[in-house]
N, CA, C, O and the ligand as a Tripos MOL2 file, in Angstrom:
@<TRIPOS>MOLECULE
protein
  297   295    75     0     0
PROTEIN
NO_CHARGES

@<TRIPOS>ATOM
      1 N         107.9440  110.6170   94.3640 N.3       1 MET1
      2 CA        107.5530  110.1160   93.2510 C.3       1 MET1
      3 C         108.8090  109.9250   92.3180 C.2       1 MET1
      4 O         109.6400  110.8250   92.1920 O.2       1 MET1
      5 N         108.9060  108.7730   91.7030 N.am      2 LEU2
      6 CA        110.2110  108.5180   90.8960 C.3       2 LEU2
      7 C         109.7090  108.7860   89.6260 C.2       2 LEU2
      8 O         108.5330  108.5730   89.3280 O.2       2 LEU2
      9 N         110.6510  109.3050   88.7580 N.am      3 TYR3
     10 CA        110.5670  109.5300   87.3160 C.3       3 TYR3
     11 C         111.3340  108.7050   86.6970 C.2       3 TYR3
     12 O         112.5440  108.9260   86.7540 O.2       3 TYR3
     13 N         110.8780  107.6080   85.9860 N.am      4 TRP4
     14 CA        111.4470  106.4530   85.5240 C.3       4 TRP4
     15 C         111.7620  106.6140   84.0400 C.2       4 TRP4
     16 O         111.0840  106.1660   83.1160 O.2       4 TRP4
     17 N         113.0880  107.4430   83.9330 N.am      5 VAL5
     18 CA        113.4070  107.4590   82.4980 C.3       5 VAL5
     19 C         114.5960  106.9700   82.3980 C.2       5 VAL5
     20 O         115.3730  107.4050   83.2480 O.2       5 VAL5
     21 N         115.1100  106.0640   81.5130 N.am      6 CYS6
     22 CA        116.5040  105.5860   81.3820 C.3       6 CYS6
     23 C         116.9000  105.8990   80.0960 C.2       6 CYS6
     24 O         116.0880  105.9980   79.1760 O.2       6 CYS6
     25 N         118.2590  106.0860   79.9460 N.am      7 ASN7
     26 CA        118.8300  106.0150   78.7560 C.3       7 ASN7
     27 C         120.0450  105.4280   78.8110 C.2       7 ASN7
     28 O         120.4660  105.0320   79.8970 O.2       7 ASN7
     29 N         120.8170  105.2780   77.6100 N.am      8 ARG8
     30 CA        121.9620  104.4250   77.4290 C.3       8 ARG8
     31 C         122.9940  105.1460   76.5050 C.2       8 ARG8
     32 O         122.7290  105.7070   75.4420 O.2       8 ARG8
     33 N         124.1680  105.0370   77.0750 N.am      9 LYS9
     34 CA        125.2290  105.6430   76.0670 C.3       9 LYS9
     35 C         126.1170  104.7610   75.7940 C.2       9 LYS9
     36 O         126.7750  104.2930   76.7230 O.2       9 LYS9
     37 N         126.2960  104.4160   74.7180 N.am     10 LEU10
     38 CA        127.2060  103.2790   74.1080 C.3      10 LEU10
     39 C         128.8170  103.7010   74.4100 C.2      10 LEU10
     40 O         129.1820  104.8390   74.1180 O.2      10 LEU10
     41 N         129.6120  102.8910   74.9120 N.am     11 PRO11
     42 CA        130.7650  103.3140   75.0530 C.3      11 PRO11
     43 C         131.7130  103.4540   73.7460 C.2      11 PRO11
     44 O         131.5220  102.6410   72.8420 O.2      11 PRO11
     45 N         132.6480  104.3600   73.6020 N.am     12 SER12
     46 CA        133.2550  104.5310   72.2790 C.3      12 SER12
     47 C         134.2080  103.1530   72.1300 C.2      12 SER12
     48 O         134.2570  102.2800   72.9970 O.2      12 SER12
     49 N         134.7880  103.1290   71.1490 N.am     13 LYS13
     50 CA        135.5780  101.8120   70.6680 C.3      13 LYS13
     51 C         136.7050  101.7390   71.7800 C.2      13 LYS13
     52 O         137.4180  102.6850   72.1170 O.2      13 LYS13
     53 N         136.7400  100.5490   72.2520 N.am     14 GLY14
     54 CA        137.9140  100.3030   73.2760 C.3      14 GLY14
     55 C         137.3320  100.4680   74.6710 C.2      14 GLY14
     56 O         137.8210   99.8070   75.5870 O.2      14 GLY14
     57 N         136.4040  101.2350   74.8810 N.am     15 GLU15
     58 CA        136.0230  101.5210   76.1890 C.3      15 GLU15
     59 C         135.2370  100.2810   76.7930 C.2      15 GLU15
     60 O         135.5850   99.9220   77.9170 O.2      15 GLU15
     61 N         134.2960   99.6470   76.2110 N.am     16 ALA16
     62 CA        133.7300   98.7260   76.5210 C.3      16 ALA16
     63 C         134.4690   97.5540   77.1120 C.2      16 ALA16
     64 O         133.9550   96.9280   78.0380 O.2      16 ALA16
     65 N         135.5420   97.2540   76.6700 N.am     17 ASN17
     66 CA        136.4750   96.3470   77.2650 C.3      17 ASN17
     67 C         136.9660   96.8640   78.7140 C.2      17 ASN17
     68 O         137.1720   96.0050   79.5720 O.2      17 ASN17
     69 N         137.1200   97.9250   78.9590 N.am     18 ASN18
     70 CA        138.0050   98.4670   80.0090 C.3      18 ASN18
     71 C         136.9720   98.9730   81.1770 C.2      18 ASN18
     72 O         137.3470   98.9790   82.3500 O.2      18 ASN18
     73 N         135.7700   99.3610   80.8370 N.am     19 MET19
     74 CA        134.8300  100.0310   81.7730 C.3      19 MET19
     75 C         133.8080   99.4050   81.9160 C.2      19 MET19
     76 O         133.2000   98.9920   80.9290 O.2      19 MET19
     77 N         133.2870   99.1410   83.4250 N.am     20 ALA20
     78 CA        132.1590   98.3430   83.7710 C.3      20 ALA20
     79 C         130.8510   99.0390   83.3960 C.2      20 ALA20
     80 O         130.9090  100.2670   83.3300 O.2      20 ALA20
     81 N         129.6850   98.4500   83.1410 N.am     21 LYS21
     82 CA        128.5420   98.9560   82.8460 C.3      21 LYS21
     83 C         127.8500   98.9600   84.3000 C.2      21 LYS21
     84 O         127.7350   97.9730   85.0270 O.2      21 LYS21
     85 N         127.3760  100.3810   84.6010 N.am     22 HIS22
     86 CA        126.6440  100.4380   86.0040 C.3      22 HIS22
     87 C         125.3530  101.2080   85.6300 C.2      22 HIS22
     88 O         125.2950  101.8750   84.5970 O.2      22 HIS22
     89 N         124.2730  101.0920   86.5370 N.am     23 PHE23
     90 CA        123.1750  101.7350   86.7900 C.3      23 PHE23
     91 C         123.1980  102.7290   87.9260 C.2      23 PHE23
     92 O         123.6370  102.4530   89.0420 O.2      23 PHE23
     93 N         122.7030  103.8950   87.5800 N.am     24 TYR24
     94 CA        122.8330  104.9630   88.7270 C.3      24 TYR24
     95 C         121.2860  105.5750   88.9460 C.2      24 TYR24
     96 O         120.3770  105.5520   88.1160 O.2      24 TYR24
     97 N         121.2540  106.0750   90.1710 N.am     25 THR25
     98 CA        119.8870  106.5000   90.6360 C.3      25 THR25
     99 C         120.3040  108.0130   91.1060 C.2      25 THR25
    100 O         121.1820  108.1700   91.9550 O.2      25 THR25
    101 N         119.6450  109.0790   90.5250 N.am     26 CYS26
    102 CA        119.6820  110.3700   91.1730 C.3      26 CYS26
    103 C         118.8240  110.3920   92.3950 C.2      26 CYS26
    104 O         117.6540  110.0160   92.3250 O.2      26 CYS26
    105 N         119.3980  110.8520   93.6100 N.am     27 GLN27
    106 CA        118.7430  110.8670   94.7360 C.3      27 GLN27
    107 C         117.9900  112.3930   94.9390 C.2      27 GLN27
    108 O         117.3860  112.6570   95.9790 O.2      27 GLN27
    109 N         118.0890  113.2050   93.9860 N.am     28 GLU28
    110 CA        117.2860  114.3650   94.1350 C.3      28 GLU28
    111 C         115.7820  114.1760   94.2150 C.2      28 GLU28
    112 O         115.3090  113.6710   93.1980 O.2      28 GLU28
    113 N         114.8520  114.4820   95.2540 N.am     29 PRO29
    114 CA        113.5990  114.1450   95.2440 C.3      29 PRO29
    115 C         112.7330  114.6960   94.1930 C.2      29 PRO29
    116 O         111.5950  114.2470   94.0640 O.2      29 PRO29
    117 N         113.1960  115.6750   93.3940 N.am     30 ASP30
    118 CA        112.3440  116.0760   92.1710 C.3      30 ASP30
    119 C         112.8930  115.5590   91.0710 C.2      30 ASP30
    120 O         112.4220  115.9500   90.0030 O.2      30 ASP30
    121 N         113.8770  114.6830   91.0450 N.am     31 CYS31
    122 CA        114.4890  114.1210   89.8620 C.3      31 CYS31
    123 C         114.3780  112.5040   89.7960 C.2      31 CYS31
    124 O         113.6220  111.8740   89.0570 O.2      31 CYS31
    125 N         115.1170  112.0770   90.5490 N.am     32 GLY32
    126 CA        114.9520  110.3230   90.6570 C.3      32 GLY32
    127 C         115.2840  109.7480   89.4640 C.2      32 GLY32
    128 O         114.8720  108.5970   89.3250 O.2      32 GLY32
    129 N         115.9830  110.2710   88.4580 N.am     33 PHE33
    130 CA        116.4400  109.6450   87.3150 C.3      33 PHE33
    131 C         117.2950  108.3640   87.4060 C.2      33 PHE33
    132 O         118.3190  108.3170   88.0870 O.2      33 PHE33
    133 N         116.8080  107.2970   86.6630 N.am     34 VAL34
    134 CA        117.4920  106.0920   86.4880 C.3      34 VAL34
    135 C         118.2690  105.8950   85.2870 C.2      34 VAL34
    136 O         117.5950  105.9530   84.2590 O.2      34 VAL34
    137 N         119.5370  105.6730   85.1320 N.am     35 PHE35
    138 CA        120.1370  105.6940   83.8840 C.3      35 PHE35
    139 C         121.3570  104.6750   83.9950 C.2      35 PHE35
    140 O         121.7760  104.2740   85.0810 O.2      35 PHE35
    141 N         121.9130  104.2770   82.7000 N.am     36 GLU36
    142 CA        122.7770  103.1740   82.6580 C.3      36 GLU36
    143 C         124.0570  103.8360   81.8910 C.2      36 GLU36
    144 O         123.8700  104.4040   80.8140 O.2      36 GLU36
    145 N         125.3240  103.7560   82.4480 N.am     37 ARG37
    146 CA        126.2820  104.2040   81.8750 C.3      37 ARG37
    147 C         127.6460  103.4130   81.9920 C.2      37 ARG37
    148 O         127.7490  102.6720   82.9690 O.2      37 ARG37
    149 N         128.6290  103.4810   81.1690 N.am     38 TYR38
    150 CA        129.7230  102.7830   81.3230 C.3      38 TYR38
    151 C         130.6240  103.6930   82.2590 C.2      38 TYR38
    152 O         130.3960  104.9020   82.2590 O.2      38 TYR38
    153 N         131.6670  103.1620   83.0830 N.am     39 GLY39
    154 CA        132.2780  103.7520   83.8220 C.3      39 GLY39
    155 C         131.8020  104.8170   85.0060 C.2      39 GLY39
    156 O         130.6190  104.7800   85.3470 O.2      39 GLY39
    157 N         132.5810  105.6380   85.5530 N.am     40 GLU40
    158 CA        132.3140  106.3610   86.6280 C.3      40 GLU40
    159 C         131.2700  107.7010   85.8620 C.2      40 GLU40
    160 O         131.3830  108.0530   84.6880 O.2      40 GLU40
    161 N         130.4350  108.1960   86.7080 N.am     41 VAL41
    162 CA        129.6130  109.4320   86.3610 C.3      41 VAL41
    163 C         129.6960  110.3150   87.5320 C.2      41 VAL41
    164 O         129.5640  109.9530   88.7010 O.2      41 VAL41
    165 N         129.9380  111.5680   87.0910 N.am     42 ALA42
    166 CA        130.0040  112.5620   88.2360 C.3      42 ALA42
    167 C         128.5760  113.2620   88.4170 C.2      42 ALA42
    168 O         128.2000  113.6550   89.5210 O.2      42 ALA42
    169 N         127.9640  113.3630   87.4930 N.am     43 ALA43
    170 CA        126.7520  114.1940   87.8690 C.3      43 ALA43
    171 C         125.4830  113.5130   87.0090 C.2      43 ALA43
    172 O         125.7760  112.7780   86.0660 O.2      43 ALA43
    173 N         124.1570  113.7400   87.3110 N.am     44 CYS44
    174 CA        123.1360  113.3390   86.9090 C.3      44 CYS44
    175 C         122.8810  113.9450   85.5660 C.2      44 CYS44
    176 O         122.8890  115.1700   85.4450 O.2      44 CYS44
    177 N         122.6180  113.0280   84.3900 N.am     45 PRO45
    178 CA        122.4300  113.8150   83.1590 C.3      45 PRO45
    179 C         121.0270  114.6050   82.8780 C.2      45 PRO45
    180 O         120.7580  115.3180   81.9120 O.2      45 PRO45
    181 N         120.3250  114.3160   83.8460 N.am     46 ARG46
    182 CA        118.9970  115.0600   83.7030 C.3      46 ARG46
    183 C         118.9890  116.3330   84.4220 C.2      46 ARG46
    184 O         118.8190  117.3300   83.7190 O.2      46 ARG46
    185 N         119.1500  116.5160   85.7840 N.am     47 CYS47
    186 CA        119.3690  117.6560   86.5370 C.3      47 CYS47
    187 C         120.9020  118.3770   86.7470 C.2      47 CYS47
    188 O         121.0950  119.5340   87.1200 O.2      47 CYS47
    189 N         121.7370  117.5580   86.4660 N.am     48 GLY48
    190 CA        123.2140  118.0900   86.5690 C.3      48 GLY48
    191 C         123.5820  118.0470   87.9720 C.2      48 GLY48
    192 O         124.6160  118.6100   88.3290 O.2      48 GLY48
    193 N         122.8400  117.4330   88.8130 N.am     49 ARG49
    194 CA        123.3510  117.5670   90.2860 C.3      49 ARG49
    195 C         124.2010  116.3070   90.4560 C.2      49 ARG49
    196 O         124.1640  115.4380   89.5850 O.2      49 ARG49
    197 N         125.0220  116.1640   91.6260 N.am     50 ARG50
    198 CA        125.7610  115.1840   91.9310 C.3      50 ARG50
    199 C         125.3630  114.2410   92.9830 C.2      50 ARG50
    200 O         126.1730  113.5350   93.5830 O.2      50 ARG50
    201 N         123.9810  114.2440   93.2130 N.am     51 ASN51
    202 CA        123.4780  113.3440   94.2410 C.3      51 ASN51
    203 C         123.0490  112.0170   93.8210 C.2      51 ASN51
    204 O         121.8700  111.6650   93.8140 O.2      51 ASN51
    205 N         124.1110  111.2320   93.4450 N.am     52 LEU52
    206 CA        123.9650  109.9360   92.7810 C.3      52 LEU52
    207 C         124.2150  108.7250   93.7670 C.2      52 LEU52
    208 O         124.8780  108.9520   94.7790 O.2      52 LEU52
    209 N         123.7500  107.5150   93.5480 N.am     53 ARG53
    210 CA        123.9370  106.3640   94.2760 C.3      53 ARG53
    211 C         123.8120  105.2380   93.2380 C.2      53 ARG53
    212 O         123.0590  105.4120   92.2800 O.2      53 ARG53
    213 N         124.4900  104.1190   93.3670 N.am     54 PRO54
    214 CA        124.2050  102.9700   92.4190 C.3      54 PRO54
    215 C         122.6280  102.6410   92.7040 C.2      54 PRO54
    216 O         121.9960  102.7840   93.7500 O.2      54 PRO54
    217 N         122.2200  102.1730   91.4850 N.am     55 ALA55
    218 CA        120.7190  101.7760   91.4830 C.3      55 ALA55
    219 C         120.7140  100.2200   92.0910 C.2      55 ALA55
    220 O         121.5620   99.3450   91.9140 O.2      55 ALA55
    221 N         119.4000  100.1630   92.9140 N.am     56 THR56
    222 CA        119.1870   98.7860   93.4300 C.3      56 THR56
    223 C         118.7720   97.9240   92.1670 C.2      56 THR56
    224 O         118.3630   98.3510   91.0880 O.2      56 THR56
    225 N         118.9980   96.4420   92.6040 N.am     57 PRO57
    226 CA        118.6580   95.6050   91.4410 C.3      57 PRO57
    227 C         117.0540   95.7660   90.8620 C.2      57 PRO57
    228 O         116.7110   95.6180   89.6890 O.2      57 PRO57
    229 N         116.2920   96.0620   91.8560 N.am     58 GLU58
    230 CA        114.8800   96.4200   91.4900 C.3      58 GLU58
    231 C         114.8610   97.5710   90.5400 C.2      58 GLU58
    232 O         114.1590   97.4960   89.5310 O.2      58 GLU58
    233 N         115.6020   98.6600   90.7940 N.am     59 GLU59
    234 CA        115.4450   99.7340   89.8960 C.3      59 GLU59
    235 C         116.0420   99.3900   88.5120 C.2      59 GLU59
    236 O         115.4970   99.6540   87.4410 O.2      59 GLU59
    237 N         117.3280   98.7150   88.6830 N.am     60 GLN60
    238 CA        118.0610   98.2960   87.4430 C.3      60 GLN60
    239 C         117.0340   97.4410   86.4810 C.2      60 GLN60
    240 O         117.1050   97.5870   85.2610 O.2      60 GLN60
    241 N         116.0700   96.5360   87.0770 N.am     61 GLN61
    242 CA        114.9210   95.7810   86.2860 C.3      61 GLN61
    243 C         114.1280   96.7290   85.6840 C.2      61 GLN61
    244 O         113.8660   96.6820   84.4820 O.2      61 GLN61
    245 N         113.6740   97.6980   86.5200 N.am     62 LYS62
    246 CA        112.5380   98.7570   85.9590 C.3      62 LYS62
    247 C         113.1950   99.5920   84.8210 C.2      62 LYS62
    248 O         112.5090  100.0380   83.9010 O.2      62 LYS62
    249 N         114.4190   99.7750   84.8940 N.am     63 CYS63
    250 CA        115.1720  100.4720   83.8560 C.3      63 CYS63
    251 C         115.1950   99.6690   82.6170 C.2      63 CYS63
    252 O         114.7430  100.0990   81.5560 O.2      63 CYS63
    253 N         115.7510   98.4430   82.7630 N.am     64 ILE64
    254 CA        115.7400   97.5570   81.8230 C.3      64 ILE64
    255 C         114.3580   97.2510   81.0980 C.2      64 ILE64
    256 O         114.3160   97.0440   79.8850 O.2      64 ILE64
    257 N         113.3350   97.2350   81.8330 N.am     65 GLU65
    258 CA        112.1510   96.8670   81.1740 C.3      65 GLU65
    259 C         111.6030   98.2300   80.6400 C.2      65 GLU65
    260 O         110.6720   98.1640   79.8380 O.2      65 GLU65
    261 N         112.0230   99.3140   80.9570 N.am     66 GLN66
    262 CA        111.5680  100.6570   80.2730 C.3      66 GLN66
    263 C         112.3340  100.8440   78.8320 C.2      66 GLN66
    264 O         111.7860  101.2390   77.8030 O.2      66 GLN66
    265 N         113.6500  100.4950   78.9660 N.am     67 LEU67
    266 CA        114.4250  100.5330   77.7330 C.3      67 LEU67
    267 C         113.8160   99.4960   76.6990 C.2      67 LEU67
    268 O         113.8510   99.8000   75.5070 O.2      67 LEU67
    269 N         113.2960   98.3670   77.0620 N.am     68 ARG68
    270 CA        112.8380   97.4170   76.3160 C.3      68 ARG68
    271 C         111.3270   97.8730   75.5310 C.2      68 ARG68
    272 O         110.9680   97.5490   74.3980 O.2      68 ARG68
    273 N         110.6990   98.6020   76.3850 N.am     69 GLN69
    274 CA        109.5010   99.2300   75.9390 C.3      69 GLN69
    275 C         109.6500  100.2490   74.8990 C.2      69 GLN69
    276 O         108.9070  100.2660   73.9180 O.2      69 GLN69
    277 N         110.7810  101.2730   75.1220 N.am     70 ILE70
    278 CA        111.0460  102.1250   74.1410 C.3      70 ILE70
    279 C         111.8000  101.7320   72.8710 C.2      70 ILE70
    280 O         111.6810  102.3680   71.8230 O.2      70 ILE70
    281 N         112.5550  100.6900   73.0020 N.am     71 HIS71
    282 CA        113.5090  100.1470   71.9900 C.3      71 HIS71
    283 C         112.9820   98.9030   71.4620 C.2      71 HIS71
    284 O         113.3370   98.6200   70.3170 O.2      71 HIS71
    285 N         112.3430   98.2450   71.9600 N.am     72 GLY72
    286 CA        111.8330   96.8980   71.5610 C.3      72 GLY72
    287 C         112.6800   95.7890   71.7990 C.2      72 GLY72
    288 O         112.2690   94.6420   71.6270 O.2      72 GLY72
    289 N         113.9790   96.0720   72.2300 N.am     73 LYS73
    290 CA        114.9170   95.1010   72.7160 C.3      73 LYS73
    291 C         115.9490   95.7690   73.4250 C.2      73 LYS73
    292 O         116.1240   96.9870   73.3930 O.2      73 LYS73
    293 N         116.6540   94.9250   74.0870 N.am     74 VAL74
    294 CA        117.7140   95.4280   75.0200 C.3      74 VAL74
    295 C         118.9640   94.8620   74.5680 C.2      74 VAL74
    296 O         120.0090   95.1180   75.1660 O.2      74 VAL74
    297 ZN        119.0090  114.1820   88.6770 Zn       75 ZN75
@<TRIPOS>BOND
     1     1     2 1
     2     2     3 1
     3     3     4 2
     4     3     5 am
     5     5     6 1
     6     6     7 1
     7     7     8 2
     8     7     9 am
     9     9    10 1
    10    10    11 1
    11    11    12 2
    12    11    13 am
    13    13    14 1
    14    14    15 1
    15    15    16 2
    16    15    17 am
    17    17    18 1
    18    18    19 1
    19    19    20 2
    20    19    21 am
    21    21    22 1
    22    22    23 1
    23    23    24 2
    24    23    25 am
    25    25    26 1
    26    26    27 1
    27    27    28 2
    28    27    29 am
    29    29    30 1
    30    30    31 1
    31    31    32 2
    32    31    33 am
    33    33    34 1
    34    34    35 1
    35    35    36 2
    36    35    37 am
    37    37    38 1
    38    38    39 1
    39    39    40 2
    40    39    41 am
    41    41    42 1
    42    42    43 1
    43    43    44 2
    44    43    45 am
    45    45    46 1
    46    46    47 1
    47    47    48 2
    48    47    49 am
    49    49    50 1
    50    50    51 1
    51    51    52 2
    52    51    53 am
    53    53    54 1
    54    54    55 1
    55    55    56 2
    56    55    57 am
    57    57    58 1
    58    58    59 1
    59    59    60 2
    60    59    61 am
    61    61    62 1
    62    62    63 1
    63    63    64 2
    64    63    65 am
    65    65    66 1
    66    66    67 1
    67    67    68 2
    68    67    69 am
    69    69    70 1
    70    70    71 1
    71    71    72 2
    72    71    73 am
    73    73    74 1
    74    74    75 1
    75    75    76 2
    76    75    77 am
    77    77    78 1
    78    78    79 1
    79    79    80 2
    80    79    81 am
    81    81    82 1
    82    82    83 1
    83    83    84 2
    84    83    85 am
    85    85    86 1
    86    86    87 1
    87    87    88 2
    88    87    89 am
    89    89    90 1
    90    90    91 1
    91    91    92 2
    92    91    93 am
    93    93    94 1
    94    94    95 1
    95    95    96 2
    96    95    97 am
    97    97    98 1
    98    98    99 1
    99    99   100 2
   100    99   101 am
   101   101   102 1
   102   102   103 1
   103   103   104 2
   104   103   105 am
   105   105   106 1
   106   106   107 1
   107   107   108 2
   108   107   109 am
   109   109   110 1
   110   110   111 1
   111   111   112 2
   112   111   113 am
   113   113   114 1
   114   114   115 1
   115   115   116 2
   116   115   117 am
   117   117   118 1
   118   118   119 1
   119   119   120 2
   120   119   121 am
   121   121   122 1
   122   122   123 1
   123   123   124 2
   124   123   125 am
   125   125   126 1
   126   126   127 1
   127   127   128 2
   128   127   129 am
   129   129   130 1
   130   130   131 1
   131   131   132 2
   132   131   133 am
   133   133   134 1
   134   134   135 1
   135   135   136 2
   136   135   137 am
   137   137   138 1
   138   138   139 1
   139   139   140 2
   140   139   141 am
   141   141   142 1
   142   142   143 1
   143   143   144 2
   144   143   145 am
   145   145   146 1
   146   146   147 1
   147   147   148 2
   148   147   149 am
   149   149   150 1
   150   150   151 1
   151   151   152 2
   152   151   153 am
   153   153   154 1
   154   154   155 1
   155   155   156 2
   156   155   157 am
   157   157   158 1
   158   158   159 1
   159   159   160 2
   160   159   161 am
   161   161   162 1
   162   162   163 1
   163   163   164 2
   164   163   165 am
   165   165   166 1
   166   166   167 1
   167   167   168 2
   168   167   169 am
   169   169   170 1
   170   170   171 1
   171   171   172 2
   172   171   173 am
   173   173   174 1
   174   174   175 1
   175   175   176 2
   176   175   177 am
   177   177   178 1
   178   178   179 1
   179   179   180 2
   180   179   181 am
   181   181   182 1
   182   182   183 1
   183   183   184 2
   184   183   185 am
   185   185   186 1
   186   186   187 1
   187   187   188 2
   188   187   189 am
   189   189   190 1
   190   190   191 1
   191   191   192 2
   192   191   193 am
   193   193   194 1
   194   194   195 1
   195   195   196 2
   196   195   197 am
   197   197   198 1
   198   198   199 1
   199   199   200 2
   200   199   201 am
   201   201   202 1
   202   202   203 1
   203   203   204 2
   204   203   205 am
   205   205   206 1
   206   206   207 1
   207   207   208 2
   208   207   209 am
   209   209   210 1
   210   210   211 1
   211   211   212 2
   212   211   213 am
   213   213   214 1
   214   214   215 1
   215   215   216 2
   216   215   217 am
   217   217   218 1
   218   218   219 1
   219   219   220 2
   220   219   221 am
   221   221   222 1
   222   222   223 1
   223   223   224 2
   224   223   225 am
   225   225   226 1
   226   226   227 1
   227   227   228 2
   228   227   229 am
   229   229   230 1
   230   230   231 1
   231   231   232 2
   232   231   233 am
   233   233   234 1
   234   234   235 1
   235   235   236 2
   236   235   237 am
   237   237   238 1
   238   238   239 1
   239   239   240 2
   240   239   241 am
   241   241   242 1
   242   242   243 1
   243   243   244 2
   244   243   245 am
   245   245   246 1
   246   246   247 1
   247   247   248 2
   248   247   249 am
   249   249   250 1
   250   250   251 1
   251   251   252 2
   252   251   253 am
   253   253   254 1
   254   254   255 1
   255   255   256 2
   256   255   257 am
   257   257   258 1
   258   258   259 1
   259   259   260 2
   260   259   261 am
   261   261   262 1
   262   262   263 1
   263   263   264 2
   264   263   265 am
   265   265   266 1
   266   266   267 1
   267   267   268 2
   268   267   269 am
   269   269   270 1
   270   270   271 1
   271   271   272 2
   272   271   273 am
   273   273   274 1
   274   274   275 1
   275   275   276 2
   276   275   277 am
   277   277   278 1
   278   278   279 1
   279   279   280 2
   280   279   281 am
   281   281   282 1
   282   282   283 1
   283   283   284 2
   284   283   285 am
   285   285   286 1
   286   286   287 1
   287   287   288 2
   288   287   289 am
   289   289   290 1
   290   290   291 1
   291   291   292 2
   292   291   293 am
   293   293   294 1
   294   294   295 1
   295   295   296 2
@<TRIPOS>SUBSTRUCTURE
     1 MET1         2 RESIDUE 1 A MET
     2 LEU2         6 RESIDUE 1 A LEU
     3 TYR3        10 RESIDUE 1 A TYR
     4 TRP4        14 RESIDUE 1 A TRP
     5 VAL5        18 RESIDUE 1 A VAL
     6 CYS6        22 RESIDUE 1 A CYS
     7 ASN7        26 RESIDUE 1 A ASN
     8 ARG8        30 RESIDUE 1 A ARG
     9 LYS9        34 RESIDUE 1 A LYS
    10 LEU10       38 RESIDUE 1 A LEU
    11 PRO11       42 RESIDUE 1 A PRO
    12 SER12       46 RESIDUE 1 A SER
    13 LYS13       50 RESIDUE 1 A LYS
    14 GLY14       54 RESIDUE 1 A GLY
    15 GLU15       58 RESIDUE 1 A GLU
    16 ALA16       62 RESIDUE 1 A ALA
    17 ASN17       66 RESIDUE 1 A ASN
    18 ASN18       70 RESIDUE 1 A ASN
    19 MET19       74 RESIDUE 1 A MET
    20 ALA20       78 RESIDUE 1 A ALA
    21 LYS21       82 RESIDUE 1 A LYS
    22 HIS22       86 RESIDUE 1 A HIS
    23 PHE23       90 RESIDUE 1 A PHE
    24 TYR24       94 RESIDUE 1 A TYR
    25 THR25       98 RESIDUE 1 A THR
    26 CYS26      102 RESIDUE 1 A CYS
    27 GLN27      106 RESIDUE 1 A GLN
    28 GLU28      110 RESIDUE 1 A GLU
    29 PRO29      114 RESIDUE 1 A PRO
    30 ASP30      118 RESIDUE 1 A ASP
    31 CYS31      122 RESIDUE 1 A CYS
    32 GLY32      126 RESIDUE 1 A GLY
    33 PHE33      130 RESIDUE 1 A PHE
    34 VAL34      134 RESIDUE 1 A VAL
    35 PHE35      138 RESIDUE 1 A PHE
    36 GLU36      142 RESIDUE 1 A GLU
    37 ARG37      146 RESIDUE 1 A ARG
    38 TYR38      150 RESIDUE 1 A TYR
    39 GLY39      154 RESIDUE 1 A GLY
    40 GLU40      158 RESIDUE 1 A GLU
    41 VAL41      162 RESIDUE 1 A VAL
    42 ALA42      166 RESIDUE 1 A ALA
    43 ALA43      170 RESIDUE 1 A ALA
    44 CYS44      174 RESIDUE 1 A CYS
    45 PRO45      178 RESIDUE 1 A PRO
    46 ARG46      182 RESIDUE 1 A ARG
    47 CYS47      186 RESIDUE 1 A CYS
    48 GLY48      190 RESIDUE 1 A GLY
    49 ARG49      194 RESIDUE 1 A ARG
    50 ARG50      198 RESIDUE 1 A ARG
    51 ASN51      202 RESIDUE 1 A ASN
    52 LEU52      206 RESIDUE 1 A LEU
    53 ARG53      210 RESIDUE 1 A ARG
    54 PRO54      214 RESIDUE 1 A PRO
    55 ALA55      218 RESIDUE 1 A ALA
    56 THR56      222 RESIDUE 1 A THR
    57 PRO57      226 RESIDUE 1 A PRO
    58 GLU58      230 RESIDUE 1 A GLU
    59 GLU59      234 RESIDUE 1 A GLU
    60 GLN60      238 RESIDUE 1 A GLN
    61 GLN61      242 RESIDUE 1 A GLN
    62 LYS62      246 RESIDUE 1 A LYS
    63 CYS63      250 RESIDUE 1 A CYS
    64 ILE64      254 RESIDUE 1 A ILE
    65 GLU65      258 RESIDUE 1 A GLU
    66 GLN66      262 RESIDUE 1 A GLN
    67 LEU67      266 RESIDUE 1 A LEU
    68 ARG68      270 RESIDUE 1 A ARG
    69 GLN69      274 RESIDUE 1 A GLN
    70 ILE70      278 RESIDUE 1 A ILE
    71 HIS71      282 RESIDUE 1 A HIS
    72 GLY72      286 RESIDUE 1 A GLY
    73 LYS73      290 RESIDUE 1 A LYS
    74 VAL74      294 RESIDUE 1 A VAL
    75 ZN75       297 GROUP 0 **** ****
């Protein structure tokens, strides 16, 4: 079971120009956190483990939809 929670951390000034935005998925079976970050990420922000992979386009879309529900816009 995947736990679809997404969050977004805005880059500090200057970072946005240099760092690509990526979606990541935690591969821990009891976590499954999907999140959006700028640049490289070492560990899952939810469980703290390092079992991450890039999110698939489908997961990215679900993440974006959930962000839209939470914030009203993306
Ligand atoms: Zn995790």
